[in-house]
N, C-alpha and C positions, 0 to 999 in steps of 0.2 A: 717748408712751404708745401701746401697740399694742392695737387693738380687734379681736378675732377672734370674740367671742361676742356674741350678741344675746339676752339673757335676758328682755327686757321683753315679747317676743311669744312666744318659743318657746325651750325649753331646749336645742334642738339647736344645734350650731355653725353659725354663719351661713355661713362659708366654710371647710369642713373641708379642702378641697384646698389652701388657702393657709396653714393653721395652722403648718406646719413650714418655711415659707419664711423666709430671713433677712430681718431688718428692713432697710428702705431709708430713706434720709433723705427727709423731706418738705420740699421747698423752701418758703421763705417767700414768700407771695403778694406780687406787686408792687402798687403803688398802684392800677393800673387794674383790678384784680379786687377789687371791694368791693361787698357787697350788704347791704341792710337786714335786720335780724332780723324774722321774721314776728310778727304779733300784732294786726293791725287787726280791727275788728268784722266786716268782710266776710270776712276770712281765717277767723275763728272760725265764721262761718256756713257757709262752704264746707266746713270741716273737719267740722262737724256733719252736713251732708248726706252726706258720704263715709262717716262712721261709721254713721249711721242706716241706710244702704243696704248696710252690710257690704262695702264695696268696697275694692280695693287700688289705689293710685296709684303710678306710676313716680316722681312728684314726691318721694314719701317714700322709697320703696324704693331709688332710685338716689341719694338725697341731692342732688337738683338745687339749685343755688345760687339759682335764680330762683323758688323756691316762694313766698316772701313776696310778691313782685310779682304772680305769676300768681293765687294763691289770693285775693289782695285784689281781683282783678277777676273772681272766680268762674270762673277758668279752671283746670281740673284735667285731667290726662291719666290716663285710667283704664287700669289694667293687668289684663287678664283672664287666665283660665286658672291662677289661683293666684299664690302669691308665691315659688314655688320653681322654679328653672331647672335644666334637665338639662345645661346647658353650664357651662363653667368659664373664661370669659374673664377674663384677668388684670387688666383695668381696671374690671370691673363690680362694683357693691356689692349687687346683687340676690342673695338667698339661693341657694345651690347645693345640690342634693341630689336625692333621689328624690321627686317630687311625689305627693300623694294620688292614687290611681288614678282615671281617668275625669275628667269635667268637671262643674262645678256647673250643672245644667240651669236653675236659676232666675236665674243671673247675668245673662243678656241682659235679662230683665225689669227687674232692679234697676238695671242701667246705664241703660236707657231711662228709668226713673223719675227717676234722678238728673239726667240731661241735661235733662229737662223741668223739674224743680224749679230747676235752676240757670239755666234760660232761655238755654241756650247757642246762639249763632248758628253756631258751629263747634266740633266736638269732635274730640279725638285719642284713638284707642284703640290701645294697644299690648299686648304680652304677653310672658311669659317664653317661652323655648324649651321645647317639649314633645316631645322626641324619642321619648318613651314612647308617644305616641298614633299610631295608624295614619296619620292625616292631618296630624299636627303641630298640630292645633287649628284647621284651616282651616274646618271646618263651624261651629265655635263662633264664629269671627270673622263668618261669614255670618249666624249667628243674632243676634249682637249688632247688626250693621248693620240687620237687619230690625226688631229691637225698637226701635231709635232712630227709624227711619223711621215706625214706628207711633205712638210716644209724642210725637215732636217732628218732624213732617214737614218743617219749614222749615230744620232744622239740617243744615249740610253736614258730611260725615264724612270724616275723615282717619285712615287706619290706618297703623301702624308695625309691620310684621310680622317674624317670624323668617324664616329662609331656606328652610324646608320641604325641607331637604336629604334626598334619597332618599325623598320622599313623593309618589309619582306621582299626579297629578290634584288635588293639594291647591291649588295656585295657581289652577287653573281655578275651583274652588269659591268662592274669595274674590273673584276678578274678576267672576264672575257676579252677586255681590251688589251690584255697582256702587258702591263707595266713590267719593267725589269725588277723593280723593288717595290714592295708594298709595306709601307710604314704606318703604324698606328701606335701612338704613344699611350702608355698606361699612366704616365705623369707622376704617380706617387703610389704608395702602398695602400692596401685596402682600408686600414684603420683611419686614414686621413681623407677618404673620398667624400664623406658627408660635409666637410668644410672646404676642401680644396677643389673637388670636382663633383659637386652635388647633382648635376644633371646626368651623370654617367653611372655605369655599373661596372665594377672591376671585372667580374667574371664574364660579363658579356664581351668586354674588350679582349680578354684572353681568348675566348672562344672565337671571336672574329678572326684573330690571327691564325688560330688553328685551322679554321675553315678555309682560309686562303690556300694553305698547303694541301688540304684535301681536294680542293677544286683544281689546283695547278701546282704540282710539286716543284716545277721548274722556276717559279717566282721566288726570289729572295724575300724573306720577311724580316721586319725590323721593328724595334720598339725602344722607347726611352723613358727615363724618369728624371726628376729633379731631386737633388739632395739638399738638405738643410731646412726642410720643412717640419722637422720633428720626428722623422722616421727613425726606427731603431735598426741596428745592424741585422738582427735576426729576421726582421721583416723584409729587408732588402734581399737577404739570402733566400727566403721563401718565395719572393717575387721572381727571382732568377729561376728557381725550380719550376714555378708555374709556366714561365715562358719557354723553358726547355721542353716541358711536357707538350707544349703547343708547337714544338719544333721550330721556334723562332731562331733565325740565323745570327742576328746582329743586335747588340744591346748598346745603347748610349746612356751615359750618366753624367749630368752636369750640375753645377751649382745654381740653385734658385736665386734670382735677383729681384728684389721687390720694386715694381714700377713706381708706385706712389705710396703715401702713408695710408691710403684707403684700401690697399691691396693686402693679401695675406702676408703676415709678418714673417721675416726670416727667423727661424729658430736658432740657427748658428751657421757659421761658415765652415764647411768641411775642408780639411787640409789636403794639399796635393798628395801627401803620403797615404791618406785614407782612400782617395780616388784610385791611386795605384793598387792599393790592396783590393778594392772592389774589382778592378780590371783583372788581376790575377785570379781572384775567386771565380769570376764569370768565365774566364777561359777554362778553368778546371772543371766547370760544369758542362762544357761542350759547345759554347757559342763559337761560331766561325770567326766572328769579328766582335771586338769590344772597343769602344771609345769612352774613356772615363777620365775626366779632368775638370777643373773648375769652369773652364770656358767652353766645354763640349756642348754643342747644340745639335739637334737632329740633322740639319742640313750642312753643318760646318764640315768642310773638306769631304763632302759627299762623293765627289767624282773620284778622288784618290782612294777613298774608302771602298768604293764600289769595285775598283780594280783589284784591291787587296782581297775583297770578299770573293770575287770570282776565282782568284788564285788559290784561296783557302779551300774552296769547294773542290777545285781540280786536284789539289794535293790530297784531300781527304778521300776522293774517289780513287786516286792512284794507290792509296794504302789498301 
């Protein structure tokens, strides 16, 4: 069954750019990719807080397989700047189209309130791409960080940003707000960008992460890729080297899961043993933290990983 419309929230096509693509086969998931269906009382409480504050989460919009686990721990990744992305990445399940003009000026306050109500020790904030905005939404990211600092001063903040392509000065605004972790995902290897991430540029994304360290060496940097899209092992190794040259601290690698038959097809399911091999390889190249498994996602276990990341930096400094 092909799903290209989402009529529960909005009568507009969810992925108009994918509607006329030929259907591709969705491979049967192997035994090592299994998750529990959501529904615990704490999950429902988290869902209620998200709804009451009229917030969008990438957990829902991207169809994350870990939503049941995370929301049952009151861990939610907030997606700011609306639910409509100006890019058309072939792997992504977030709605594509022309967003409502401008930004929601009250959203930073609502995010801050939700973080306080959930009593989060660590929060992840991401967004859609907003190429229609002069700064790509950079000031809005800064405003959200400031609101969280006000409502919940002890919460550490991780941001997962777009690439701010052709937005001069945008990155500087976000870094000046001093998030604890700056994450920007490369998503895949350079050879697959033209089909997987056509609106982005690989070396611009690498340079973005490098520039964060130049502006503020105290901020942890992080990036992630999906496996199973057709990448070769030697390409992944080169990508690791590119990120280490950019002084990136934390690498995540997870299995790509195809949202619908209209999305990028899965080339193969990478085995848990291969993910372990990638983890060992990345540590050997000098990353402070590596999370590599079939169900690894950028914000999965982000709080626990941040504590380990800080400990790893302290241990390296002590050496």
